[in-house]
C-alpha positions in Angstrom: -31.6 -233.2 94.2 -27.9 -233.2 93.2 -28.4 -230.2 90.9 -30.2 -228.2 93.6 -27.5 -229.1 96.1 -24.7 -227.9 93.7 -26.6 -224.7 92.9 -27.1 -223.9 96.6 -23.5 -224.7 97.6 -22.3 -222.5 94.8 -24.5 -219.7 95.9 -23.2 -219.9 99.5 -19.5 -219.6 98.4 -20.0 -217.2 95.5 -21.1 -214.7 98.1 -19.5 -213.8 101.5 -22.2 -215.7 103.5 -20.5 -219.1 103.4 -17.0 -217.8 104.1 -18.2 -215.5 106.9 -20.2 -218.3 108.6 -17.3 -220.8 108.4 -14.8 -218.2 109.6 -17.0 -217.1 112.5 -17.6 -220.6 113.8 -13.9 -221.5 113.3 -12.8 -218.4 115.2 -15.1 -219.2 118.1 -13.7 -222.7 118.3 -10.2 -221.3 118.2 -11.0 -218.8 121.0 -12.4 -221.4 123.4 -9.7 -224.0 122.7 -7.2 -221.2 123.4 -8.8 -220.9 126.8 -8.3 -224.6 127.3 -4.6 -224.2 126.5 -4.3 -221.3 129.0 -5.9 -223.5 131.6 -3.3 -226.2 131.0 -5.8 -229.1 131.2 -7.6 -231.0 128.5 -10.3 -231.7 131.0 -12.0 -228.5 129.9 -12.5 -229.7 126.4 -16.2 -230.5 127.0 -16.8 -226.9 128.1 -15.6 -225.8 124.6 -18.5 -227.5 123.0 -21.1 -226.5 125.6 -20.1 -222.9 125.0 -19.7 -223.0 121.2 -23.1 -224.4 120.5 -24.7 -221.3 122.0 -22.8 -219.1 119.4 -23.4 -221.6 116.6 -27.2 -221.2 117.1 -26.7 -217.5 116.4 -24.9 -218.2 113.1 -27.3 -220.9 111.8 -30.1 -218.4 111.1 -27.6 -216.6 108.8 -27.0 -219.9 106.9 -30.7 -220.8 106.5 -32.3 -217.4 106.0 -31.7 -217.4 102.2 -32.5 -221.1 101.5 -36.2 -220.5 100.5 -36.9 -216.8 101.1 -34.4 -215.6 98.4 -36.0 -217.7 95.7 -39.5 -216.5 96.6 -38.4 -212.9 96.7 -36.6 -213.1 93.3 -39.5 -215.3 91.8 -37.0 -217.9 90.9 -39.0 -220.4 92.9 -41.4 -220.6 90.0 -38.8 -222.3 87.9 -38.1 -224.8 90.6 -41.8 -225.6 91.3 -42.5 -226.2 87.6 -39.4 -228.3 87.0 -39.8 -232.1 86.7 -38.4 -232.8 90.1 -40.2 -233.6 93.4 -40.6 -231.0 96.1 -38.9 -233.3 98.6 -35.8 -233.4 96.3 -35.8 -229.6 96.2 -36.0 -229.3 99.9 -33.4 -232.0 100.6 -31.0 -230.3 98.2 -31.4 -226.9 100.0 -31.2 -228.5 103.4 -28.1 -230.6 102.6 -26.4 -227.5 101.1 -27.0 -225.5 104.3 -26.0 -228.5 106.4 -22.8 -228.9 104.4 -21.8 -225.3 105.2 -22.3 -226.1 108.9 -20.4 -229.4 108.6 -17.4 -227.6 107.0 -17.4 -225.0 109.7 -17.6 -227.6 112.5 -14.9 -229.7 110.9 -12.6 -226.7 110.6 -13.3 -226.3 114.4 -11.4 -229.6 115.0 -8.1 -228.0 113.9 -7.5 -226.4 117.3 -8.1 -229.8 118.9 -5.4 -231.2 116.6 -3.1 -228.4 117.7 -3.8 -229.2 121.3 -2.3 -232.6 120.6 1.2 -231.0 120.7 0.7 -229.7 124.3 -1.5 -232.4 125.9 -3.4 -235.6 125.3 -6.9 -234.4 124.4 -9.8 -236.8 125.0 -10.6 -237.7 121.3 -13.5 -239.9 122.3 -15.2 -236.9 124.0 -14.2 -234.5 121.2 -15.7 -236.7 118.4 -18.8 -237.4 120.5 -19.3 -233.7 120.9 -18.5 -233.1 117.2 -21.3 -235.6 116.3 -23.7 -234.0 118.8 -22.9 -230.5 117.3 -23.7 -231.8 113.8 -27.0 -233.4 115.0 -28.1 -230.3 116.9 -27.1 -228.1 114.1 -28.8 -230.3 111.5 -32.1 -230.2 113.5 -31.9 -226.4 113.8 -31.0 -226.0 110.1 -34.1 -228.1 109.1 -36.2 -225.7 111.3 -34.5 -222.7 109.8 -35.2 -223.9 106.2 -38.9 -224.4 107.1 -39.1 -220.9 108.6 -37.4 -219.5 105.5 -40.2 -221.2 103.4 -42.8 -219.2 105.2 -41.6 -215.7 104.3 -40.0 -213.8 101.4 -37.9 -211.7 103.8 -34.5 -213.1 104.7 -34.3 -210.8 107.8 -37.6 -212.1 109.1 -36.5 -215.7 108.5 -33.2 -215.1 110.3 -34.8 -213.4 113.3 -37.6 -216.0 113.6 -35.1 -218.9 113.5 -32.9 -217.1 116.1 -35.9 -216.7 118.4 -36.8 -220.3 118.0 -33.3 -221.4 118.8 -33.3 -219.2 121.9 -36.6 -220.6 123.0 -35.3 -224.2 122.6 -32.3 -223.3 124.7 -34.4 -222.2 127.6 -37.0 -225.0 127.5 -35.4 -226.8 130.4 -35.6 -223.7 132.6 -39.2 -223.3 131.7 -39.9 -227.0 132.4 -38.4 -226.7 135.9 -40.9 -223.9 136.7 -43.9 -225.8 135.5 -46.0 -227.4 138.2 -47.9 -229.8 136.0 -45.8 -233.0 135.7 -47.3 -234.0 132.4 -46.5 -230.7 130.7 -43.1 -230.7 132.3 -42.4 -234.2 130.9 -43.6 -233.2 127.4 -41.3 -230.1 127.5 -38.4 -232.3 128.7 -39.0 -234.7 125.9 -38.7 -232.0 123.2 -35.8 -230.3 124.8 -32.8 -230.0 122.5 -30.4 -228.9 125.2 -30.9 -231.9 127.6 -30.2 -234.3 124.7 -27.1 -232.3 123.6 -25.8 -232.2 127.2 -25.6 -236.0 127.3 -22.9 -235.9 124.7 -20.9 -233.1 126.4 -20.8 -235.4 129.4 -18.9 -237.9 127.4 -21.9 -240.3 126.8 -22.9 -241.3 123.3 -26.7 -241.5 123.3 -28.5 -243.4 120.5 -31.9 -242.1 121.6 -30.6 -238.5 121.3 -29.3 -239.3 117.8 -32.7 -240.7 116.8 -34.4 -237.6 118.2 -32.4 -235.1 116.2 -32.6 -237.1 113.0 -36.4 -237.4 113.5 -36.6 -233.6 113.9 -34.6 -233.1 110.6 -36.9 -235.5 108.8 -40.1 -233.9 110.2 -39.2 -230.4 109.2 -37.9 -231.5 105.8 -41.3 -233.1 105.3 -43.2 -230.0 106.5 -41.1 -227.7 104.2 -41.9 -230.1 101.3 -45.6 -229.9 102.1 -45.3 -226.1 102.1 -43.7 -226.1 98.7 -46.3 -228.6 97.5 -49.1 -226.2 98.4 -47.3 -223.4 96.5 -46.9 -225.6 93.5 -50.7 -226.3 93.4 -51.5 -222.7 94.0 
C-alpha cells in the first residue's frame, strides 16, 4: 500500500493537477475569510465553511478522476492487478493519496484563519470542528469518486459522474422535504451528507456524523476493491 500511495502522490505533484487543486481550494478559503475580515466579526467564520464545501465538491472530481481511470486507459492496471499485493491495498493507496491532496488543500485553508488572529479572536473550536467536518465530508466524496473512476476508462466521464453525484447529495434534503412518504423521507434524511455536515458548522461535534462519514469511506473502498477483484479474475 505504501508503494502505491507514494506512486500516486508523486503523480499528482509531478503534474499540475495537485498544485491547481490545492491552489484553487486555498484561494476559495482566502476569498471567504477576506469577506469575514470586511464584515469585521469572527461570528461569520461558520459561513466560510458552509460556503467553501460547495466549491470543494466541484474540485474533488478533478482529484479523483485519474485514480483508476488513468491506469485502465494506459493499461498500466494490468501490472498492478498481477502484482503480489491485495486489491484492498491498491485501492487504499490510491484513496489515501487523493485524500492527502485534499487534506493538504484544506490545511492550507487554515492560514487565513491564522491571519484573522491579528485582527480578532476567531473561534478556534468552531474552526477546527469545521475543518474536521470538511475532511470527513471530503473523504467520503473522494471514496465515491475513486469508485466511480474504477467504472470507466474516461477521466472526463469519471469527473462528470462524481460531480453529478455530489450535486445530488447536496440536494437530498430538499428532495426529502418534498416527499410525502415518511419512511422514504426518513431514509433520505439518514443518507444525507449535508445535514450531517451542517451539525459541525453549527459548532457541534457529532460522533454519529463522524461514524457515518467513515462508514461511507469504508463502504466505497470495499466496493472499489471488489471491482478490481473482478477485473483481476477476468
